[in-house]
Each structure stands twice: as C-alpha cells, then as structure tokens.
N, C-alpha and C positions, 0 to 999 in steps of 0.2 A: 743252164741257160743261163749266159750274161743279162742280169738285170741293171738292164737301164738306166733304171732309178734310182741306182747307185751313182753314178758318174758326176765324179767331179771335176771338172772342166779346164781347173786350174791349174793345175801341175803337170808334166810327167819325170815319170820314176824310172832312176837308177838301181837300180838292188846291187846291191852288198853281200858277195858268199866268200867263206876262205877254205877253209878246210868239208869237206864232207865226210865224217866222222860218226862215232856215236859217243867220243868220248865227253859230251857233257858243257865243252868248256862254254864264255861265250864268243869266243870263231871256228863255233863246229854246226853244224849242221848235219844232222844223220841225214846217210841215204834216201829213207825209206820218204824224211819230213821235202827233199826236193827237187824227188821226185813226184809227191804228192802235190809241190809248186807248177811244177812244168806243166801237169796232167793240167792242173785249176789256171794257167797262163790261156793253155792251147783251147780249154772251156768256155771259157769267158771271153776268146774271140779276140787277146790284146791284142796288139798292135808289137813282138818282137824285136827291134831294129839294131844297128849295130849301137856303136854308143857317138862313131864317129860321126855319124847321120841322126841323134837327136836333136841335139841344141838344134840344128843346123833345118830341122823341120817342125821345133817346137816357134823357131823364129820365121822361121819363113807360111804361119801362122796355119799350120798343123794341130788338128783333134788333140790337145792334152789329154785328155785322162784318156786314150786309150794305146799310148805310148810306154812301152818299158825297153832300157834298155839292160842286160847280163855281167853283171860284171866278175870275177872273179879275183880275190887279194892275194899273193905274196905266192905262189902259183904250185900248189900242191901236189903233188902226184894225185891225188884221186880224184883232181876230176879231169882226168885220164881214166881210169879207171873207172871212177863211177858217172862223173857227172856228161862225158863225151858222150854217152852212148844214147842218154836222156835225150841231152840237144838233139842228137842229129835225126829220134823219132821226130822231135816235131817242127825238125828244120829250125829253129832259134839258132840268130849267131850269139855270141859273147865275146868278153876281151876278159884276157889273163892282165893281169900285171905283174912280170914279172921280174925277181931281186935275180938280176943273171951271173952274180959271183958261184950265190950258191946253189946251183941248178945241175938236178943232179946227185946232189946234198939233200942236207935236215937244215930244217928250221933253228940254227941257231944262236941268230938274234938273239939281244936284249930285251924282255918283259912278252915273252913269249909264253903261254901254256905251261904249264912241266909238263904232260902229255904228248904235247907236240911239236917240242925241244926234236922230237925220234921219230916223226911223219915224214918220209920221203919228200922232198919236192922231182918236178920235172924234168926230166930229163932233156936233151939237146935232141936226139932222137926221138922222144916223145911231141915236143913243141913242133918238129916241121912236119912229123904224120899229121899231125891237128893242124898247122896251121894250112896244108897242103889239104885239108876238107873243109877249111871257111873260116875259125875259129881265127879270133883277131889280137895278136898280142901288142903287150905295148910294158913302156919300162915302168919299176917300181924300187927305179934307181941298180945302183951294185949289188951291195951291202947292207941296205936294208936300215941308215941310221938316221938320225933326227939332223935333217935340215938346218937349222934354224942354226945349232948349233955347231956348225961348220963355216971356215973364212971358203968364201963364194971357190976361188979355186978350185978345191974341192967338190962346193953344193957341185958344181961343172965337170967337174971330171966324172961323178957320181952319175948324175946323167945322163953324160955323149958315150961313156961307155959300158953304160948298158943299153943303151940304144942302138949301141954297134954291136955287138955283139949280139942281139935279137935279129939287126935284121942281115948280120952274115950269116944265124944259119937259118932264117924262115926267105933272103930275097925280095925281101917287105920292107917299104918303109914304117919307118916306128915314128908314128903320130900322135902317141895317148901316152899319158903319163901319169901316177899316182905318190900322192905323197907318203912317202913313211908314216905309220902314226898318226895322221892327216896334221901333222904339221909342216908347215910354211908362214914367209912373213914376208913383205911387200920386196925381200933380194932375193928372197926364192922362187917368190912367183913371176918376176921376170927375168928369168935364168929360163923357167920353165917355158915362158912365151918366146922365146928364144930356139926353143929345140924343139917346141912338142906344136899340135893345134888347137889339144884340150887336157886340163888336167881336174882330173876330182878332188875332190876335199873327202872329210870323210861328218861332214855339218850334217844334217838331223835335217833332210826335206825334200819334197818338189820342187823339179828346175820346171822354171818359168820364163817366160821373153822377159831377158832381162837379166836372167842366172851369168856371172861372172863363168868365159869359156875355159878361164885358169885356176874358178874353184867351185866346180859345181858341185851340187850336194849330192846328195849317194841316199838312200836307209836302207840300212843293217839288215837285213833278214831277219836277226835277233829278234829285232823286236815286232815280228811277223812271221814268226817262230809257223806258231798254231795254222795250220788251212782253215779256221773259222776265219783269223782275224787277217790272212792274205789273200782270200776269195774278197774282202773285202777292200781289196787295201787301195778303189778310187774315191773312199764314199766318207764322203765328208766329215763322219764320223771318226776314221782315222789319220785322215787329214789335222784334226783336234790331235789327238790321241800321241801324233809325232811332232805335234807342237809343244806340248808340254814338256813330254821327254825327254824336248830339245831344249826347254826352259828348263829344265831340272840338271840333263851334265850340262850345262854352259852353267848351274850356277856351284855345283861340285867344284868345279875345273874353279872357277873364283875366290873359294874358299879353302881348295887348296894351296890356290894363289898365297894365299894370306897367311895360311900355317906355313908354305914352308919356303917359300916362294918360285917366283915362274920358275924355274929354271925345273924344283922337282915336280913341280904341278902338273907336268908331259908324264912322269909318270901313272901317270891315273889312265885304266884302256879306255879308248879312244869309242870303246862297244860299249 
C-alpha cells in the first residue's frame, strides 16, 4: 500500500530507461528490475500518464507528487521483447525515442558501452505494432549525433528526417523529442521548438510548474534501480538524493571542461 506520508508534491517524474538487459552497464536495467518498478508504480497507485500530458497537467495545477511518465531512449528491441508485455499488464503508457536511421540495426553510434553496440534496435514492424497498441514514439534524431557540434542545417535535417520516418511508419504525428547525449544549446533548442511540442533533456530532476517544455528534466533509473529506493520516489529523501547526484554530475562536467576543453567534456557519460 502506498504511504501518502512519503509524497513530496513539489514535482512530477519523467523516468528514463534505455536497455532492458542484464549487461550491468549504466544504460542497462535488468528485465526483473523493470518488472519490479512497474509493479511498484501499480501498487503505489501512481498516476502514470503519457509524456505529452505530464507537463500540461502539472502546469494546469494537477497534484505533482502522483504523476509519472515513462520514457525509453534509443529504441532497443528489448523494449518490445521485455517491456511491452509488462506495460500492457498494468495499462501504462510509455514513450520510446527512436534513432530512426538505426531502426532494425544496432546502436553503433559513439560512446556506447561495448556490449550494447551489438544489441538489436526496434524494427519498423515492431514500431508499428507497438504504436497500434498505444505506445508513443518520439524522435531521438536520425543518427544520434551531438547536435551542438553540427551546423544548423544538419541539426534540422537530423530532427526532420527522423520525425518524418517515424510518422511514415506509424501514421501519427511525432510531437516529442529527446536530445542525444542530453546535449543542446540555445540554437538546438530553438530548432526543437520549431518541430516538436516537447523536448526532454538528461538534466536530473523533478519537473515542476515553470519547467522549460523544451528542456524537461528527467530521472534516469540508473540512480533508482534498487526497488527500496524506487518505491520512495516521491519522498523528500529521494528529492535530496537526486539534487546531490545532479550537483556531483554538474561538478564532474565542469572539471572535465577545465581539464579537456568544453568539446571533450561531453565524452563523459550523461548518466
């Protein structure tokens, strides 16, 4: 039973998963842990809503401490093989951000953990099946580049080509975007706002009234993998813990910038 005394109504949660596998990398959550997370959300009576709705509901005055959106970055096929049935069991909506140019292939873009470069990504038939069952698909660009390092025309092509490919596959508008590596600047953000309704960052945190809809905070489940932490997701203690981890991560990024330069600092994993 969900303990209402644990609720911190200062923010809602966008959860980020990547791959559901037993590889043990910072981008992996085991199938067993994912199933436990979804069971806990159900037992806690959490209101799991589509990503497109969470920011609107929060700014409309909804109770933030009981709102969760579930997202997957990169579009690994194990979201179909493992995650799809679990989500359907509980009737939970979810959003999967696809790297459209790699659908049906593997995640061979830079900075992937070694074992994940061989993991298959969702194929277009699987995308169509999941879309027909209510799973939402968003863009994670065409090839998963660091957009801040590209000319504006190439950034826009990465966004638009991905958006169109997913729309052609699903027959539905693509309104959601996630920045590869969490990398964006004012120029990239402006382009995202031209083509999408919402964009997700990798900045650790709860979303609140006034959060930027084109840089929404998320909580990577890497930090909450243990069910004993996950079940307290709305507690003040977890809010403090996430703030601490964000501060440490920001500090690491600044130190990397001082040591290696701003461009090379991004080589450090976002999670």
